[in-house]
N, C-alpha and C positions, 0 to 999 in steps of 0.2 A: 503495499500499499503506498501511495507517494503521499509525503509530506504536503499539510494542506497551506492552502493561498490565504493572501489577503482580499479582502472582497468589499463591497458597499452592498447591505443586501436588504430589497425594501420588503419591506414587513407586512406592508398594508396600506391604503389609500390614508394619506393624511398628510402632517406637517413633516418638518425634518426630522422628528421622534422617531418616525415610523423606519426611516433611513438608518441601517447601524450601522457599522465598521465592524467585521469580523474579520479574526485574524486566523479562525480552524474550520474555513469552508471549503469540502473537499475539491480538488483539483479536476477538471473535467476531462474523462477520455472522449476521443473523438470514437465514433461510430463508423461503420464503411461509409466510403467516398466523404469523410470530415476530415477536418486539420484541425490542430490544436495551435493556439496562436498565443505565444508570450508577449503579452502588451507590453509595447514602450509608450505608447502615449495614447491618451484618449482625451475628450472634450465637452465641454459643459454645452447642453442645449435647451432651448424654453420647453421642448416637449418631455423630458426627463423630469421638469419640475412639474409641467401640468400632469402629467401622468402619476406621478406619486400623490399630487393632491384628488385626481380625480376629476379635472376640469372639463374634461372633453363633452361632457354631455350626451344626450341619445336622441334619436332624432324626434321622439316625441316629448320628450323633457331637456330643453337647454340645462336645466341645471343639475341633471341626475349625476350623482358620482360615477364615471367611466375613464376607461382607456379612451385612446382616439378610435378603436376598433369595438371596443364594448368592456367586461368585464377582462382585468387579468389576474393570471393566477401567481400566487407572491406565497413563498419568497422568490423574489425575481433579483437577476443585478441588471442594473440599468445600463445605459452607457452606450450608444448607436456610432457615435466615431471609432474607431479602433486602427491605429496603426501597430505594426510588431512583427515580428519575426515567426514562421511557422517551426515550432519546436517537436509535434509530435504529428505522427501521420493514422490515419483509419485505415483500413484494410482496400482495395482497391487503388488509393493513390500513387501514382508514380514516385519515386524515390526522391529525384532531383529537384521536388517539392520542399523537402524537409532544408530548413537552414535558410530560406528566401526571407527578403526582408518583403513585407505587403502591406498595402492597404484593403480593408476588409469593407465591401457591399455591405450594409445592414439592410437592405430589403429583403424579406423574406417572400418569395413569389410561389405562385400556385401553381405554374409548369414554365417550361424552360421559355417560354417565346419571349423576343427582343424588346416588346413593345408594351408589355402590360403591367399596370401598377403593383406594387407588393398588396401583399395582403396578411402583412405582418410585419412587423419591427425589431429588431436586435434590440435588450430594454426593455422592451414592453410585449411582443409574443414570445421571446425568447431573451436566454441570458446574455446580456451585452458584453460592452468593455471596461465597466469601472472594477475592475479584479485583476490580479494579475496573468490570468489565464483565460481564453475563451475557445470556443469549442465553435464552427461554421462548416458548411458543406464546403466542398475545394474549389468547388465553381465561386464563391463568393471571392478568393482573395484573387488581388492583382499585383502582379509582379513589381516591387517599386526599385529594384535594383539598379536602373539605371538614373533614377528620378533624383535632382541634384536637391530639393526639397529635404530638408530635416525631419526626423520622425514626428516632431509638434508639428510642423506644419503641413503636413500629410494628414494627422488626426484633427485637423481644422475641418478637410474636404466633405468628408462622406454625408452628412447631413444638411448641413449650410448649403454647399457649392452642388450639391446633389441636389436639392429642393428649388435652387436657385438655377439651374441646369433645366428642370421640368418646366419651370414658368415660363424661361424665355421661349422654348421647345413651344410649348403648349401655347404661348400667346403669338406664336410664330413672328418674333422680333427681329428684324431686317437690317441690314446696313442703310445708312442714311433715314431711319425712323426718329422720330423725336419718343421718349421713355423717360418716364418719370418715375423713381423708385423710393417710397417711403421708408422709415426707417431704416436709412441707407447707413448708419454706422454699427449695425448691428451685424452680428455673421452673414446671415441671410441677405442684409442689404446689401453689406460691402462687397459679399460675391456677386450679388447683381450686377451692380454697379461695375466692378471687374469684367464679368463675362460678356456684359452687354456692350460695354466700350470697345471689348475685344470684337465683337461681330461687326464694329462698325456704324451704332447706332450713338446718339447725341442725347446724353444721359443728364437729367435733369434730378437731381438727389434731394431730398427732403431731410432736414438733421437739424442738429444742435449748435449753437455755435460754438462750442468746445469740440464739437466733431468733424467741423466744418473743413479743415485743412487736410485731416487724413481722408475725408470722403473724397476732396477734390485730386488728393495724388491716388486714389485708387483709379481714376479716370472718368470722374464726372466730369461735364461741359460746364456744369451750371449747377450751383449749389445755394439752396433758399432754406430758410430756418421755419423750424416746426412750429415756432411760438408765435408766427409775426401775428399781427391782429386779421389781416385779409391776403392768406395765401392763396386763395382762388382769384384774386385779384393781381397777385405778383406771376402768378403762372399765365394768366390773361396775357399778361405784358410782354412775358417774355418768348410766349409762343401762341401769335393772336390767331392763327388760323386750327388752332387745338392739337393736341398730343394724339399722335397715333396709338398710344399704350401707357398703362399704367402696371407697373408691378408693385403688387402689395402685400404688407407683410403685417401693417396696423390693423386694419380694419376700424371701426368704430366711426365717428363721426365724421371722418376724411371722404367716406365714400358718397355721402351726400352731397360733402362739399365740392367735391372734387370731380364727378362723374361730368359736369355740365361741360367741363374741360377737353373733355374726349372729341376729337371730330368725330363727322360721321364715320360709320362701320368700323369705330375706335374698338380696343379690346381693351379690359379692364381684369390682370390672372390675380389672387389673391391664394396664399397660405398661408394667412397668419390673421390671430384678431387679440393681441394685447389690448390694444384700444378700446375692445368692445364688440363681444361677440354676436349680440342682436343688435341692426343699425334700421337705419330710417331712409329712405331715399326716395325719391319723384321717380316712379316708373314712366312716366311719360319722357322721360330725359333719356331712358334706355329704350324703350321700342320706336319711340319717334325718330333717331337717329341710328338704328338698326346697329346699337354697340352688343358689343359680346360680352358678356359676364362669365369668368372661368376659373374654375376650383381646381386647384390643385396640388395634391399634399405631397409627393413626394416624386422622386424620380423613378425612371424604368432602368430594367439591363442594358439598354442601349444607351441610355444616356449617363450611367455609372462608367459604360467603358470609355464613351468620350471624355469623360472627367478624367479617370485613370492615365487615358491618351496624352492627356493637357499635362498632368501631374510628372509622367516620365519626360514630357517638353523641356518640364521648367517655366511655361508659361502662366503659370499661376503666382500668386504672390499674398499668400495666406497673411494676415496681419493680427498678432497675439497681442492681447489686451492684459492678461494676467496669467501667473504659473500657479500651481497647489498641487501637492502631492496626495496620492490616493485617501490618505489617514485624513487629510484637511476637508475633503469632498463636501462636508455641510457649511464652511468658508466660502469654499469654491461657488455653490449654489447661492450662498447669502450675495456674495457679490456681484453674482450673475446678475439676481435680482435688483442689485443696486446700483450696478456699473452705468456711469455714464463715459467711458471710454470706446474707443473703437475698437472691433475685434473680437477674436474669440479668446476664450477661459479654456486654459489646456491642462489637462492632470497627468503628471509624472508618476511611475511607480517605481522611480528611483527614492 
């Protein structure tokens, strides 16, 4: 029997007390066609906190205590962002995979289709990376031997950049288009700014004054302050012909305020609701102008493969806001909830 590992174990929905740091947790053993990954870096996401709180609601009750796809089984190890090294192989996995430096796709898929969304998620429907070791299907690890990114930078990618890739693809954002990004200083927001500007889009980013320069450095052509009294008016002055698309990770009142600033046939893609999950807006602005409203929860296998290619090519520049060891995960989540800085909060295993 192997030595136990340190893991952050979620014991149920609720407050931080439901997250226990355990040093006696059994090391997971890979089944056929799985690999064990020694986690070298992980990262914190809003979904970790919302899953712990059970804040996703249900179709018939927005206040129901639930994970993003329904009830989750506890105890559960959270953490969807995982970079590490393959440390053990299950039956049926080629020997040359052992020892590879990898990035883990956190999506759990119904089948091998390239373009289907996940039906589960590491850290929610299966154990994730807030532990010294995690077990995943072998086809979920992407070789990062050639990537110039550090393990900490790699750990910034799966959830934030995967979500952003899915949003931009589903909204069909193209070169030359004018895209507004809300919440532009967070993990997904900065990823949206980077990835959209790399596509050749003209990015209008909404953020705080403290993070304006970091967002501009990430590729935003224009930066607007979220606390301004007339944000819609500033958008109108900047883009009088209307935005082509909005990539929204905030939700709340901004939807009603900014929906009229989309041009005819514009697209609004949303993957977050931190500013309010139940919103009100004028439906006439939607149907009279043929606006498309798109929900986008995560990436597909194809999206993640493209993200892995970009990581190997070194064309991404994840920004790290803070670092914490696994044993201080409570502090990391508190910092995530309170942070005003730009970028991701990274969890190290050393």
